[in-house]
C-alpha positions in Angstrom: 35.3 -36.3 -13.1 37.0 -36.9 -9.7 40.2 -39.0 -9.4 42.8 -40.1 -7.0 46.1 -40.1 -8.8 44.9 -42.8 -11.2 43.7 -44.6 -8.1 40.0 -44.6 -8.7 37.8 -42.2 -10.7 34.2 -41.2 -10.4 32.9 -40.9 -13.9 30.0 -40.1 -16.2 29.6 -43.3 -18.2 27.0 -43.9 -20.9 24.2 -46.0 -19.5 25.3 -45.5 -15.9 24.3 -43.1 -13.1 26.5 -40.1 -12.7 29.6 -40.6 -10.5 30.0 -44.4 -10.8 33.4 -45.7 -9.6 35.8 -46.6 -12.4 39.0 -48.5 -11.8 41.0 -51.7 -12.0 38.9 -54.8 -11.1 38.9 -58.5 -10.7 39.4 -60.6 -13.8 36.3 -62.7 -14.1 35.2 -65.8 -16.0 32.1 -66.0 -18.2 30.1 -67.2 -15.2 31.1 -64.2 -13.2 33.4 -66.0 -10.8 36.8 -64.5 -10.1 39.8 -65.8 -12.0 42.4 -67.2 -9.6 46.2 -67.8 -10.1 47.9 -71.1 -9.3 48.1 -70.2 -5.6 44.4 -69.3 -5.2 44.7 -65.5 -5.4 42.7 -63.3 -7.7 44.0 -61.9 -10.9 43.6 -58.2 -12.0 41.8 -57.5 -15.2 44.0 -55.5 -17.5 41.0 -53.6 -18.7 39.5 -51.0 -16.3 35.7 -50.6 -15.9 32.8 -49.7 -13.5 33.4 -51.2 -10.1 30.7 -49.5 -8.0 27.8 -47.0 -7.8 27.9 -44.6 -4.9 24.3 -43.4 -5.6 22.0 -44.9 -2.9 19.0 -47.0 -3.9 16.9 -44.9 -1.5 17.3 -42.3 1.2 14.9 -41.4 4.0 14.4 -39.5 7.2 12.1 -39.6 10.2 11.6 -36.8 12.6 9.3 -36.4 15.6 8.7 -34.2 18.6 7.6 -35.1 22.1 6.4 -32.7 24.8 5.8 -33.2 28.5 4.9 -30.3 30.8 7.8 -27.8 30.3 10.1 -30.3 28.4 10.2 -30.9 24.7 12.3 -33.4 22.7 13.0 -33.3 19.0 14.5 -36.3 17.2 15.7 -36.7 13.6 16.9 -39.9 12.0 18.3 -40.2 8.5 19.3 -43.2 6.4 21.0 -43.9 3.0 20.8 -47.5 1.7 22.4 -49.2 -1.2 25.2 -46.8 -2.2 28.8 -48.2 -2.6 31.7 -46.7 -0.7 35.4 -46.6 -1.7 37.8 -47.0 1.2 41.0 -45.5 -0.3 42.6 -44.6 3.0 42.4 -48.3 4.1 44.1 -49.4 0.9 47.0 -47.1 1.4 47.4 -48.0 5.0 47.5 -51.7 4.0 50.6 -51.0 1.9 52.5 -49.6 4.9 51.2 -52.1 7.4 49.6 -49.4 9.5 46.0 -50.5 9.3 44.5 -52.7 12.1 43.7 -55.4 9.6 47.4 -55.9 8.8 48.3 -56.2 12.5 46.2 -59.4 13.0 48.0 -62.6 14.0 46.8 -66.0 13.1 48.0 -69.6 13.8 47.7 -71.7 10.7 45.8 -75.0 11.1 47.1 -76.3 7.7 50.0 -75.7 5.3 49.0 -72.4 3.6 50.3 -70.4 0.7 50.9 -66.7 0.6 50.7 -64.4 -2.5 54.4 -64.9 -3.2 53.8 -68.7 -3.5 55.6 -69.6 -0.3 54.0 -72.4 1.7 53.9 -71.7 5.5 53.7 -74.8 7.7 50.7 -75.6 9.9 51.1 -74.5 13.5 53.0 -71.3 12.5 51.8 -68.1 14.0 52.1 -65.3 11.4 50.9 -61.7 11.0 48.1 -61.6 8.5 44.6 -62.8 7.7 43.0 -65.9 6.1 40.8 -65.5 3.1 39.1 -67.9 0.6 38.8 -66.4 -2.8 37.2 -69.6 -4.1 40.0 -72.2 -4.2 40.5 -72.7 -0.5 42.0 -70.5 2.3 45.1 -68.5 1.6 47.2 -66.2 3.7 47.0 -62.5 3.3 50.4 -61.3 4.6 53.0 -58.7 3.7 53.5 -60.2 0.3 49.8 -59.5 -0.5 49.3 -56.2 1.3 52.4 -54.6 -0.4 51.5 -55.8 -3.9 48.1 -56.7 -5.4 46.3 -56.3 -2.0 47.7 -52.7 -1.6 45.9 -49.5 -2.3 48.8 -48.8 -4.7 48.1 -52.1 -6.5 46.2 -52.8 -9.7 43.0 -54.2 -8.0 41.1 -51.2 -6.6 37.7 -53.0 -6.7 38.6 -54.8 -3.5 38.2 -51.6 -1.6 34.7 -50.9 -2.8 32.1 -52.0 -0.3 28.5 -51.4 0.8 28.3 -47.8 2.2 24.7 -48.0 3.6 24.2 -46.1 6.9 21.6 -45.0 9.3 22.2 -42.2 11.9 20.7 -40.2 14.6 21.2 -36.9 12.9 19.9 -34.6 15.6 18.6 -34.8 19.1 17.4 -31.7 21.0 16.1 -31.4 24.5 14.5 -28.1 25.7 13.0 -26.8 29.0 10.8 -23.7 29.1 10.6 -21.7 32.3 7.6 -19.4 32.3 5.8 -19.8 35.6 3.8 -16.9 37.1 6.3 -16.7 39.9 9.2 -16.5 37.5 7.5 -13.7 35.5 6.8 -11.7 38.5 10.3 -12.1 39.8 12.2 -11.3 36.6 9.7 -9.3 34.5 10.4 -11.7 31.7 7.9 -13.7 29.7 10.0 -16.9 29.6 13.5 -18.4 29.4 14.1 -21.6 27.3 17.1 -23.8 27.8 18.1 -26.3 25.2 20.9 -28.7 24.3 21.3 -30.1 20.8 23.5 -32.9 19.6 24.3 -33.7 16.0 25.6 -36.9 14.5 25.4 -38.7 17.8 25.1 -42.3 16.6 25.9 -44.0 13.4 25.0 -47.5 12.3 26.9 -48.9 9.3 29.0 -51.9 8.2 31.9 -49.6 7.2 34.6 -49.8 9.9 36.6 -46.8 11.1 35.0 -43.9 9.3 31.7 -42.3 8.4 30.9 -43.5 4.8 28.8 -40.3 4.2 31.8 -38.4 2.9 32.8 -36.6 -0.2 36.3 -36.3 -1.6 35.7 -33.3 -4.0 32.5 -31.7 -2.8 30.5 -32.5 -5.9 28.5 -35.5 -7.3 31.8 -37.0 -8.7 33.3 -37.6 -5.3 30.6 -38.8 -3.0 31.3 -41.9 -0.8 35.0 -41.7 -1.7 37.5 -41.6 1.1 41.1 -40.8 0.5 42.4 -39.3 3.8 39.3 -37.1 3.9 38.6 -34.9 6.9 36.4 -37.0 9.3 32.8 -36.1 10.0 32.2 -34.2 13.2 29.9 -34.7 16.2 28.7 -31.4 17.7 26.8 -30.1 20.7 25.0 -26.8 20.9 23.7 -25.1 24.1 21.1 -22.4 23.6 19.4 -19.9 25.9 16.4 -18.0 24.6 15.0 -15.1 26.6 11.5 -13.7 25.8 10.8 -10.2 27.1 
C-alpha cells in the first residue's frame, strides 16, 4: 500500500482493482449529487473511501517504419485511456498560493460568496476563480485554497482527474551511406547515421506534468504525483560503422 502522509492511499480493496485511490471524498446525497453547505460549497464526507482507479481501461501502441532510398524513419505511438490521476503537487501548491490557478484574477459580475461566508460586491476584482458546485457560482479564493480546497484539507477527491494520455514515444531517422564510391574510398561496407528522440510529444488533459508517473515504483503508486521527478525527453545520436 502506498500513501502520502495520510494524504491519499493506493490500496488493495475487496471487489476493486489493485491500487485504487482511497481518501477523503465529497459527501453525497442518495441521488449522487454533492452535499453543499449554506454558501454553496461542498462538504467533506467524514468516512473515507475509494475515489479513483488509476488502472487504464485500455492501453495500446502503434509503430511503423518508412524507407526512401538511403533514409529510414521509425515511429512509435503509445496511449493509455481511462485511468485516473492524482495531482498531489497541485493540491499542496494551492495551499501556499504558488500554483498558477491561485494567481488568477477575476472581476465579479454579481455579489458572490467565498468559502468563509463573506459576500464580495459585484465589480470587485479579486484573486481567485469562479466555480459552480451546483448551487450557483461561488468564489474560490484564499479562504478556500487554504482550507477545504487545499491539498492539506479533508477533501482529496477534488485532486483526482482523468489521467488519459497519448504520446509520440519514439521517433528515429537514419541515413545509410554505402555507395560504391564510398566503399572504395574508405574500405568500409557502410556507415549509418541516426538520431532518435524519445517522449517528444504528449497529448493529455492533465496540465503541467506527465500523468504517466509513479510515486513508489510499484502498482500501488501509479498515476500518483506528489513532487515526483518529472519525466524526461531525450535525444540519442548514433553512428554505426560496418567493416
